[in-house]
C-alpha positions in Angstrom: -45.0 28.1 5.0 -47.0 26.9 8.1 -49.0 29.2 10.4 -48.2 28.4 14.1 -48.9 29.7 17.6 -47.5 29.2 21.1 -48.2 30.8 24.5 -46.4 33.1 26.9 -48.0 33.8 30.2 -51.3 32.5 29.0 -51.3 34.7 25.9 -51.2 33.4 22.3 -48.4 34.5 20.0 -48.8 33.9 16.3 -46.0 33.0 13.9 -45.0 31.2 10.7 -42.6 28.3 10.1 -40.7 28.0 6.9 -39.0 24.8 5.7 -36.4 24.1 3.0 -37.5 22.1 0.0 -35.1 19.4 0.9 -35.2 18.7 4.7 -32.2 16.9 6.1 -32.0 15.0 9.3 -30.6 18.1 11.0 -31.1 21.6 9.6 -29.8 24.9 10.8 -32.5 27.2 12.0 -33.1 31.0 12.2 -35.4 33.0 14.4 -36.6 36.4 13.1 -37.3 39.2 15.5 -39.1 42.3 14.4 -39.0 45.9 15.7 -41.2 47.9 18.0 -44.7 48.6 16.6 -43.9 46.3 13.6 -44.8 42.7 13.0 -43.7 39.5 11.3 -45.0 40.9 8.0 -41.6 42.4 7.2 -39.8 39.2 8.2 -41.7 36.8 6.0 -40.0 37.6 2.6 -36.7 37.3 4.3 -37.5 34.0 6.0 -38.8 32.6 2.7 -35.4 33.3 1.1 -33.3 31.9 3.9 -35.4 28.7 3.9 -34.4 28.3 0.3 -30.8 28.2 1.5 -31.6 25.3 3.8 -32.6 26.9 7.1 -35.8 26.2 9.1 -37.1 29.6 9.9 -39.6 31.1 12.3 -41.1 34.5 12.3 -43.6 35.6 14.9 -45.4 38.6 16.3 -44.4 39.8 19.8 -47.2 40.3 22.2 -49.3 43.4 21.3 -48.1 43.2 17.8 -49.6 41.8 14.6 -52.4 39.5 15.7 -50.7 38.2 18.8 -52.5 38.7 22.0 -51.4 41.2 24.6 -51.6 44.9 25.5 -48.5 47.0 24.7 -49.5 49.5 27.3 -48.7 47.2 30.1 -45.9 45.0 28.7 -42.3 45.5 29.8 -39.0 44.8 28.1 -38.7 41.8 30.4 -42.0 40.5 29.0 -40.7 40.8 25.5 -37.5 38.9 26.4 -39.9 36.2 27.7 -41.5 36.3 24.3 -38.3 35.7 22.3 -37.2 33.0 24.7 -40.5 31.2 24.1 -40.1 31.6 20.4 -36.6 30.2 20.5 -37.7 27.2 22.5 -40.6 26.6 20.1 -38.3 26.6 17.2 -35.6 24.4 18.7 -38.3 21.8 19.5 -39.3 21.4 15.9 -38.4 18.2 14.1 -35.1 18.2 12.2 -33.8 21.4 13.8 -30.1 21.3 14.6 -29.9 22.8 18.1 -26.2 23.4 17.7 -26.8 25.7 14.6 -29.3 28.3 15.8 -29.3 31.8 14.4 -31.2 35.0 15.0 -31.9 37.8 12.5 -33.3 40.8 14.3 -33.8 44.5 13.8 -34.2 47.6 16.0 -36.0 46.6 19.3 -35.8 43.1 18.1 -32.0 43.3 18.0 -32.0 44.5 21.6 -34.1 41.5 22.6 -32.0 39.2 20.5 -28.8 40.4 22.1 -30.2 39.6 25.6 -31.4 36.2 24.3 -27.8 35.2 23.7 -27.4 35.2 27.5 -30.4 32.9 27.9 -30.0 30.4 25.0 -27.3 29.1 22.7 -27.0 31.3 19.6 -24.4 30.5 16.9 -25.2 33.4 14.6 -26.6 36.8 15.5 -27.6 39.4 12.9 -28.2 42.9 14.3 -29.6 45.4 12.0 -30.1 49.0 13.3 -29.9 47.7 16.9 -31.8 49.8 19.5 -30.2 50.7 22.9 -32.1 50.9 26.2 -30.8 51.6 29.7 -31.4 48.8 32.3 -33.5 51.2 34.3 -37.1 50.5 33.8 -36.5 47.1 32.3 -39.5 45.6 34.2 -41.8 48.7 33.8 -44.3 49.0 30.9 -42.4 50.1 27.8 -43.4 53.6 26.6 -45.0 53.7 23.2 -42.7 56.6 22.1 -39.0 55.7 22.1 -37.8 59.3 21.9 -36.9 59.2 25.6 -33.9 57.0 24.7 -32.3 59.4 22.2 -30.0 61.2 24.7 -29.0 57.9 26.3 -28.2 56.3 23.0 -25.8 59.2 22.1 -23.8 58.5 25.3 -21.1 55.9 25.5 -22.0 52.7 27.4 -20.0 49.6 28.3 -21.1 45.9 28.8 -20.8 46.1 32.6 -23.7 48.6 32.8 -26.1 47.2 30.2 -27.9 43.9 29.8 -27.8 43.7 26.0 -24.2 44.7 25.7 -23.1 42.4 28.5 -24.9 39.5 26.9 -23.0 40.0 23.6 -19.7 40.5 25.5 -20.1 37.1 27.2 -21.5 35.2 24.2 -19.5 33.3 21.6 -22.0 34.1 18.8 -20.8 35.2 15.4 -22.2 38.7 15.1 -23.1 40.4 11.8 -23.8 44.0 12.6 -25.6 46.0 9.8 -25.9 49.8 10.2 -28.3 51.8 8.2 -26.3 54.8 7.0 -29.1 57.4 7.5 -30.5 55.8 10.7 -32.7 58.4 12.6 -33.1 56.2 15.7 -29.8 54.3 16.1 -27.0 56.9 16.4 -23.4 56.1 15.7 -22.6 55.9 19.4 -25.0 53.0 19.8 -23.4 51.2 16.8 -20.0 51.7 18.4 -21.3 50.3 21.7 -22.5 47.2 20.0 -19.3 46.8 18.1 -17.2 47.2 21.2 -19.2 44.7 23.1 -18.1 41.9 20.8 -15.1 40.6 22.8 -13.6 38.5 20.0 -13.4 40.7 17.0 -12.8 37.7 14.7 -16.5 37.0 15.4 -17.6 40.4 14.2 -18.6 41.4 10.7 -19.7 45.0 10.3 -21.1 46.8 7.3 -22.9 50.0 6.6 -26.0 49.8 4.3 -25.6 53.0 2.2 -28.5 55.4 1.9 -30.7 53.3 4.2 -32.9 54.7 6.9 -33.9 52.9 10.1 -36.9 51.1 8.7 -35.4 50.6 5.2 -38.5 52.0 3.4 -36.5 54.1 1.0 -35.2 53.1 -2.4 -33.9 49.5 -2.7 -32.6 49.2 0.9 -34.7 46.2 1.6 -33.5 44.3 -1.5 -29.9 45.1 -0.7 -30.3 44.1 3.0 -31.8 40.8 1.9 -28.8 40.2 -0.3 -26.5 40.8 2.5 -28.3 38.2 4.6 -28.2 35.6 1.8 -24.5 36.2 1.1 -23.6 35.8 4.8 -25.7 32.8 5.5 -24.9 31.0 2.3 -21.6 30.1 3.9 -23.2 28.8 7.1 -25.4 26.0 5.7 
């Protein structure tokens, strides 16, 4: 585990690199993207376990989150897309990373950003847990602290042609693992259906419902079961 940092628009973002015990000449890599008002803290145990499988992993804090620089009050969704592009580029430039086998594990707001990232960079594997949905309107405006304004929109049906995140998935060739929290209070069923429908080649889609889990997976053993899903799926990718 190695603390790292990189810059976006002159602001420092903090993160952590994780390496397998046995590093090969080329190793698959995974970028972890956390949710809104969260941090890399929740990602670190997951990255540690995926590194044990043989992946070089990077978790980091978006601007205005954790101890990364930046003011959330003035940052837009476009700014955060810039963050994840910079994080991807930082990871892919590390020694022994296989640029052809790059994965993203992301949740909530991070899943929205990760989806858009597939239109900017090559992503072989995309894990979307409780993916958040946002209209394209206001993409370059400061993101409101409260996400309740999106609830009505998320309960309406949307297609790739009208949405950046859905369109990116539709046009990508990524293998998508969509994990729904059964008792999700922020990602309604319609949003899940929109993401499912956006995967053009259904042979690239794996979909599962994590029973009794809420959006943040803070109830019961949701976190442990989620981690096991990740390990099972990625154990076949090394």
